[in-house]
C-alpha positions as CSV (number, residue, x, y, z in Angstrom):
1,M,-12.5,-37.5,-22.7
2,Q,-10.4,-37.2,-19.5
3,S,-11.0,-39.5,-16.6
4,E,-12.0,-38.0,-13.3
5,N,-9.0,-39.6,-11.6
6,Q,-6.5,-38.5,-14.3
7,I,-3.5,-36.6,-13.0
8,T,-2.6,-33.4,-14.8
9,V,1.1,-33.2,-15.4
10,R,2.5,-29.8,-14.6
11,P,5.8,-28.3,-15.6
12,S,8.6,-28.7,-13.1
13,G,8.5,-26.0,-10.4
14,Y,4.9,-25.1,-11.0
15,R,3.2,-23.8,-7.9
16,E,-0.4,-23.3,-7.0
17,Y,-1.3,-20.3,-5.0
18,S,-4.3,-19.9,-2.6
19,E,-6.8,-17.1,-3.2
20,S,-5.6,-15.5,0.1
21,F,-2.0,-15.4,-1.1
22,K,-3.0,-13.9,-4.4
23,A,-4.9,-11.1,-2.6
24,Q,-2.0,-10.5,-0.3
25,A,0.4,-10.4,-3.3
26,L,-1.8,-7.8,-5.0
27,I,-1.9,-5.7,-1.8
28,A,1.9,-5.9,-1.6
29,L,2.1,-4.8,-5.2
30,D,-0.1,-1.7,-4.4
31,L,2.2,-0.9,-1.4
32,N,5.2,-1.1,-3.7
33,D,3.5,1.4,-6.0
34,G,3.0,-1.2,-8.7
35,N,6.6,-2.4,-8.9
36,V,6.1,-6.0,-10.1
37,A,9.8,-7.0,-10.1
38,L,10.4,-5.7,-6.5
39,T,7.2,-7.3,-5.2
40,A,7.8,-10.6,-6.9
41,R,11.3,-10.7,-5.4
42,Q,10.0,-9.9,-2.0
43,L,7.4,-12.7,-2.2
44,N,9.8,-15.2,-3.9
45,M,7.6,-15.8,-6.8
46,P,7.8,-15.5,-10.6
47,R,7.5,-11.9,-11.9
48,D,5.4,-13.0,-14.8
49,T,2.9,-14.7,-12.5
50,L,2.5,-11.5,-10.5
51,A,2.3,-9.4,-13.6
52,S,-0.5,-11.6,-15.0
53,W,-2.4,-11.3,-11.7
54,S,-2.1,-7.5,-11.7
55,N,-3.8,-7.6,-15.2
56,G,-6.6,-9.7,-13.8
57,V,-5.5,-13.1,-15.2
58,G,-6.3,-15.9,-12.8
59,I,-7.9,-13.6,-10.3
60,S,-11.3,-14.7,-9.0
61,Q,-14.1,-12.7,-7.3
62,E,-13.0,-14.3,-4.1
63,V,-9.5,-12.8,-4.4
64,L,-11.0,-9.4,-5.1
65,K,-13.3,-9.8,-2.0
66,I,-10.4,-10.7,0.2
67,Q,-8.3,-7.8,-1.2
68,R,-11.1,-5.3,-0.5
69,G,-11.7,-6.7,3.0
70,V,-8.0,-6.2,3.9
71,K,-7.1,-2.9,2.1
72,G,-9.5,-0.6,3.9
73,P,-8.5,-1.6,7.5
74,L,-4.9,-1.7,6.5
75,A,-5.0,1.8,5.0
76,D,-6.7,3.0,8.2
77,E,-3.9,1.4,10.3
78,F,-1.3,3.2,8.2
79,E,-3.1,6.5,8.6
80,S,-3.3,5.9,12.4
81,T,0.5,5.2,12.4
82,A,1.1,8.4,10.5
83,R,-0.8,10.4,13.1
84,M,1.2,8.8,15.9
85,Y,4.5,9.7,14.1
86,L,3.3,13.3,13.7
87,E,2.3,13.6,17.3
88,H,5.6,12.1,18.3
89,A,7.5,14.6,16.1
90,Q,5.8,17.5,17.9
91,K,7.1,16.6,21.3
92,P,9.6,19.2,22.6
93,E,12.2,16.5,23.5
94,I,12.0,15.0,20.0
95,I,12.3,18.4,18.3
96,E,15.3,19.2,20.5
97,K,17.1,16.0,19.7
98,T,16.3,15.4,16.0
99,S,14.1,18.2,14.8
100,G,11.5,15.4,14.4
101,Y,12.9,14.5,11.0
102,Y,12.6,10.8,11.4
103,A,9.1,10.9,12.8
104,V,8.0,13.1,9.9
105,V,9.6,10.7,7.4
106,G,7.9,7.8,9.1
107,A,4.6,9.6,9.0
108,S,5.1,10.4,5.3
109,D,5.8,6.8,4.5
110,A,2.8,5.6,6.4
111,M,0.5,8.1,4.7
112,K,1.8,7.1,1.3
113,S,1.0,3.5,2.1
114,A,-2.5,4.4,3.1
115,Q,-3.0,6.4,0.0
116,L,-1.7,3.6,-2.2
117,L,-4.1,1.2,-0.6
118,R,-7.0,3.6,-1.2
119,G,-6.0,4.2,-4.8
120,Q,-5.3,7.9,-4.1
121,P,-2.4,9.8,-5.7
122,T,0.8,9.8,-3.7
123,S,2.4,12.9,-5.3
124,I,1.4,16.3,-6.4
125,T,1.6,16.7,-10.2
126,E,3.0,19.7,-12.0
127,S,-0.4,20.8,-13.0
128,H,-1.1,22.4,-9.6
129,N,-0.3,26.0,-9.3
130,Q,1.2,27.4,-6.0
131,T,-2.1,28.4,-4.6
132,E,-3.6,25.0,-5.2
133,L,-0.5,23.4,-3.7
134,N,-0.9,25.5,-0.5
135,V,-4.6,24.5,-0.2
136,V,-3.8,20.8,-0.8
137,L,-0.9,20.8,1.8
138,S,-3.0,22.7,4.3
139,D,-5.9,20.3,4.0
140,A,-3.6,17.3,4.3
141,L,-1.9,18.7,7.4
142,A,-5.2,19.6,9.0
143,E,-6.3,16.0,8.5
144,C,-3.2,14.5,10.0
145,I,-2.9,16.8,13.0
146,D,-5.8,17.7,15.3
147,V,-5.5,21.5,15.3
148,T,-7.6,22.9,18.1
149,P,-7.2,26.5,19.3
150,E,-6.0,26.9,22.8
């Protein structure tokens, strides 16, 4: 039987992570499209630790609660940023100088991040035919740009 005051010996280099850090790491993993190696490198942590968290090992309900509380507002912020980039891309002086390319790329990246956080697909699969593609793209564009007739 272990004494209450007994110290547990941990392997050298062993780190303990807060619930908040775990939640942030899982959000970063989502934003990196599930790339464990990249995310672990960015967070300066062991890849195996992050991989186990992504499989639910060592993840408490508190971590999931924190994650849910952050992901929604963060996705909304990315979507708002995408809208700002698209509005910027439509300005005549921007179109004249750069054809709005960088603003559109920025908007695309921001929308992808929002979709990843919401668990939505970030690409169109080959199963869509051309008509379906046009409908999907039209709907996405209508959501991103407030199209009001003049």
